[in-house]
One Martini backbone bead per residue (centre of mass of N, CA, C, O) as a GRO file, in nm:
protein
  204
    1MET     BB    1  -2.980  19.457  15.764
    2THR     BB    2  -3.202  19.600  15.520
    3PHE     BB    3  -3.432  19.700  15.298
    4ASP     BB    4  -3.215  19.831  15.101
    5ASN     BB    5  -3.015  19.538  15.116
    6THR     BB    6  -3.270  19.330  15.077
    7MET     BB    7  -3.374  19.024  14.949
    8ILE     BB    8  -3.702  18.881  14.876
    9LEU     BB    9  -3.792  18.535  14.844
   10MET     BB   10  -4.095  18.404  14.686
   11ALA     BB   11  -4.335  18.195  14.676
   12CYS     BB   12  -4.604  18.131  14.546
   13GLY     BB   13  -4.949  18.123  14.592
   14GLY     BB   14  -5.199  17.887  14.604
   15THR     BB   15  -5.366  18.109  14.737
   16LYS     BB   16  -5.620  18.318  14.592
   17ARG     BB   17  -5.778  18.567  14.481
   18VAL     BB   18  -6.102  18.636  14.364
   19LEU     BB   19  -6.149  18.783  14.068
   20GLU     BB   20  -6.276  18.955  13.846
   21ALA     BB   21  -6.319  18.964  13.535
   22GLY     BB   22  -6.026  19.132  13.420
   23LYS     BB   23  -5.896  19.157  13.689
   24GLU     BB   24  -5.629  19.307  13.889
   25ALA     BB   25  -5.330  19.233  14.088
   26THR     BB   26  -5.099  19.239  14.291
   27LEU     BB   27  -4.922  18.977  14.409
   28ILE     BB   28  -4.910  19.064  14.712
   29ASP     BB   29  -5.243  19.071  14.701
   30LEU     BB   30  -5.325  18.792  14.573
   31TYR     BB   31  -5.190  18.636  14.789
   32GLU     BB   32  -5.323  18.409  15.074
   33GLY     BB   33  -5.115  18.282  15.218
   34PRO     BB   34  -4.939  18.259  15.510
   35MET     BB   35  -4.671  18.392  15.415
   36TRP     BB   36  -4.806  18.647  15.294
   37GLN     BB   37  -4.935  18.748  15.546
   38THR     BB   38  -4.675  18.784  15.699
   39LEU     BB   39  -4.544  18.980  15.507
   40ARG     BB   40  -4.757  19.211  15.519
   41THR     BB   41  -4.755  19.255  15.825
   42HIS     BB   42  -4.430  19.311  15.859
   43LEU     BB   43  -4.395  19.539  15.650
   44GLY     BB   44  -4.605  19.730  15.615
   45ASP     BB   45  -4.503  20.050  15.510
   46TRP     BB   46  -4.270  19.907  15.335
   47TYR     BB   47  -4.546  19.812  15.159
   48TYR     BB   48  -4.717  20.013  15.017
   49LYS     BB   49  -5.030  20.107  14.841
   50VAL     BB   50  -4.836  20.216  14.561
   51VAL     BB   51  -4.735  20.003  14.345
   52GLY     BB   52  -4.854  20.140  14.084
   53TYR     BB   53  -4.602  20.356  14.101
   54GLY     BB   54  -4.333  20.199  14.183
   55LEU     BB   55  -4.340  20.199  14.506
   56THR     BB   56  -4.066  20.042  14.686
   57HIS     BB   57  -3.863  19.942  14.973
   58ALA     BB   58  -3.918  19.644  14.916
   59HIS     BB   59  -3.758  19.351  14.776
   60VAL     BB   60  -3.987  19.148  14.602
   61VAL     BB   61  -3.958  18.812  14.483
   62VAL     BB   62  -4.117  18.595  14.246
   63LEU     BB   63  -4.203  18.241  14.210
   64SER     BB   64  -4.381  18.142  13.933
   65GLY     BB   65  -4.571  17.902  13.755
   66LYS     BB   66  -4.626  18.125  13.522
   67TYR     BB   67  -4.385  18.369  13.522
   68GLY     BB   68  -4.162  18.314  13.717
   69ILE     BB   69  -3.956  18.572  13.745
   70THR     BB   70  -4.088  18.827  13.966
   71SER     BB   71  -4.259  19.090  14.081
   72ALA     BB   72  -4.475  19.187  14.341
   73THR     BB   73  -4.581  19.433  14.147
   74ALA     BB   74  -4.712  19.266  13.969
   75HIS     BB   75  -4.973  19.195  13.753
   76SER     BB   76  -5.283  18.983  13.800
   77GLN     BB   77  -5.474  18.744  13.758
   78THR     BB   78  -5.633  18.481  13.834
   79TYR     BB   79  -5.446  18.175  13.892
   80GLU     BB   80  -5.325  17.838  13.779
   81ALA     BB   81  -4.985  17.748  13.878
   82ARG     BB   82  -4.718  17.522  13.898
   83LEU     BB   83  -4.410  17.426  14.019
   84THR     BB   84  -4.231  17.218  13.849
   85LYS     BB   85  -3.962  17.039  13.780
   86GLU     BB   86  -3.949  17.127  13.482
   87LYS     BB   87  -3.962  17.436  13.537
   88ALA     BB   88  -3.714  17.448  13.715
   89ASP     BB   89  -3.514  17.344  13.506
   90MET     BB   90  -3.555  17.577  13.302
   91LEU     BB   91  -3.457  17.809  13.485
   92ILE     BB   92  -3.176  17.702  13.547
   93LYS     BB   93  -3.082  17.677  13.253
   94ALA     BB   94  -3.129  17.977  13.168
   95GLY     BB   95  -3.101  18.177  13.394
   96ILE     BB   96  -3.035  18.533  13.442
   97LEU     BB   97  -3.007  18.626  13.108
   98GLU     BB   98  -3.272  18.509  13.010
   99ARG     BB   99  -3.552  18.546  12.862
  100GLN     BB  100  -3.882  18.514  12.942
  101ASP     BB  101  -4.172  18.272  12.831
  102ARG     BB  102  -4.361  18.128  13.027
  103PHE     BB  103  -4.297  17.831  12.956
  104GLY     BB  104  -4.371  17.861  12.631
  105THR     BB  105  -4.643  18.066  12.615
  106MET     BB  106  -4.479  18.270  12.446
  107ASN     BB  107  -4.448  18.478  12.171
  108THR     BB  108  -4.124  18.567  12.085
  109ARG     BB  109  -4.175  18.740  11.832
  110TYR     BB  110  -4.313  18.967  12.046
  111GLY     BB  111  -4.146  18.886  12.281
  112ALA     BB  112  -4.046  18.918  12.633
  113ASP     BB  113  -3.960  18.886  12.927
  114SER     BB  114  -3.769  18.943  13.169
  115THR     BB  115  -3.504  18.896  13.335
  116PRO     BB  116  -3.390  18.784  13.636
  117LEU     BB  117  -3.177  19.009  13.677
  118SER     BB  118  -3.370  19.257  13.651
  119VAL     BB  119  -3.542  19.167  13.904
  120MET     BB  120  -3.281  19.101  14.117
  121SER     BB  121  -3.167  19.368  14.117
  122ARG     BB  122  -2.995  19.647  14.268
  123SER     BB  123  -3.103  19.947  14.149
  124MET     BB  124  -3.121  20.076  14.445
  125PHE     BB  125  -2.891  20.291  14.620
  126PRO     BB  126  -2.696  20.453  14.814
  127ARG     BB  127  -2.451  20.679  14.747
  128ASN     BB  128  -2.284  20.598  15.024
  129ASP     BB  129  -2.253  20.306  14.905
  130VAL     BB  130  -1.931  20.170  14.879
  131LYS     BB  131  -1.931  19.854  14.864
  132GLY     BB  132  -2.197  19.818  14.667
  133ALA     BB  133  -2.466  19.688  14.460
  134GLY     BB  134  -2.516  19.453  14.622
  135TRP     BB  135  -2.652  19.237  14.813
  136ARG     BB  136  -2.642  19.186  15.176
  137GLY     BB  137  -2.918  19.018  15.165
  138VAL     BB  138  -3.123  18.706  15.202
  139ILE     BB  139  -3.457  18.585  15.158
  140VAL     BB  140  -3.597  18.242  15.179
  141CYS     BB  141  -3.916  18.123  15.039
  142GLY     BB  142  -3.993  17.772  15.017
  143GLY     BB  143  -3.996  17.502  14.860
  144SER     BB  144  -3.785  17.284  14.718
  145GLU     BB  145  -3.807  17.388  14.421
  146TYR     BB  146  -3.777  17.688  14.486
  147ARG     BB  147  -3.502  17.666  14.628
  148ARG     BB  148  -3.345  17.548  14.387
  149VAL     BB  149  -3.375  17.797  14.213
  150PHE     BB  150  -3.276  18.016  14.394
  151MET     BB  151  -2.986  17.902  14.450
  152ALA     BB  152  -2.895  17.889  14.154
  153LEU     BB  153  -2.932  18.203  14.104
  154LEU     BB  154  -2.756  18.309  14.336
  155ARG     BB  155  -2.489  18.204  14.235
  156GLN     BB  156  -2.499  18.386  13.981
  157LEU     BB  157  -2.529  18.658  14.131
  158VAL     BB  158  -2.256  18.647  14.273
  159ASP     BB  159  -2.079  18.627  14.014
  160TYR     BB  160  -2.204  18.905  13.895
  161GLY     BB  161  -2.255  19.111  14.169
  162ALA     BB  162  -2.569  19.119  14.287
  163VAL     BB  163  -2.429  18.954  14.525
  164GLU     BB  164  -2.270  18.935  14.791
  165MET     BB  165  -2.041  18.707  14.902
  166ASP     BB  166  -2.117  18.774  15.230
  167ALA     BB  167  -2.410  18.722  15.213
  168PRO     BB  168  -2.670  18.639  15.378
  169ILE     BB  169  -2.878  18.334  15.380
  170LEU     BB  170  -3.213  18.309  15.452
  171THR     BB  171  -3.391  18.003  15.539
  172THR     BB  172  -3.667  17.846  15.557
  173ALA     BB  173  -3.789  17.601  15.806
  174GLY     BB  174  -4.015  17.358  15.840
  175GLY     BB  175  -4.299  17.434  15.945
  176ILE     BB  176  -4.522  17.675  15.890
  177GLY     BB  177  -4.500  17.804  16.171
  178GLU     BB  178  -4.192  17.831  16.169
  179GLN     BB  179  -4.169  17.998  15.908
  180ARG     BB  180  -4.338  18.238  16.000
  181ASN     BB  181  -4.157  18.310  16.237
  182GLN     BB  182  -3.895  18.357  16.082
  183LEU     BB  183  -3.995  18.577  15.895
  184GLY     BB  184  -4.101  18.774  16.109
  185THR     BB  185  -3.827  18.814  16.248
  186TRP     BB  186  -3.665  18.922  16.004
  187LEU     BB  187  -3.853  19.163  15.940
  188GLN     BB  188  -3.829  19.303  16.208
  189ALA     BB  189  -3.530  19.349  16.193
  190LEU     BB  190  -3.539  19.529  15.942
  191ARG     BB  191  -3.713  19.750  16.071
  192ASN     BB  192  -3.522  19.818  16.305
  193ASN     BB  193  -3.270  19.887  16.104
  194SER     BB  194  -3.435  20.107  15.909
  195GLY     BB  195  -3.663  20.249  16.017
  196PRO     BB  196  -3.841  20.473  15.885
  197CYS     BB  197  -4.050  20.505  15.624
  198PRO     BB  198  -4.006  20.653  15.332
  199ARG     BB  199  -4.208  20.930  15.206
  200PRO     BB  200  -4.352  21.086  14.978
  201GLY     BB  201  -4.516  21.392  14.980
  202TRP     BB  202  -4.760  21.298  14.768
  203VAL     BB  203  -4.847  21.085  14.970
  204ASP     BB  204  -5.133  21.007  15.157
   0.00000   0.00000   0.00000
């Protein structure tokens, strides 16, 4: 498993930065909970701070109580919204192919958010990767309702071919300290397997 072929699934953070009115931040920088601190620390320059340009070598997907399934590069103001059982049921019922409407709060007459499949697909992979375009590994972090949604969608992604059938799925468990240690260990292994983070020449 490397950063190029592993998808990281994260529950949204309950603790968030308090931004000035009208200001936004990427979700990976907005969330301040302990798991997100561990994620940022161990990703290091594999998730460097040019996400505004759409450049990221680590594929981090967020399950948000406001946005549903979205990328950690998505921008947001400070918000408060929890993933309830009802919201989790909605996401599971909708599946990976239905466009999201932020749990009924969007006027779909004027469009809707992307599908979970488009957010969770491995859109970029090495040309010499002959095995397939699916993810070779998945890391799952979150409480019970988040895990329930993630696992339901992962089963669909496997059927669709977006996750390889034999891909290991690593799920954090135990107390918060244990989960932070597990996540940190897995991310460090990804860094060791991936080598130096490639950076475009124009990035300072």
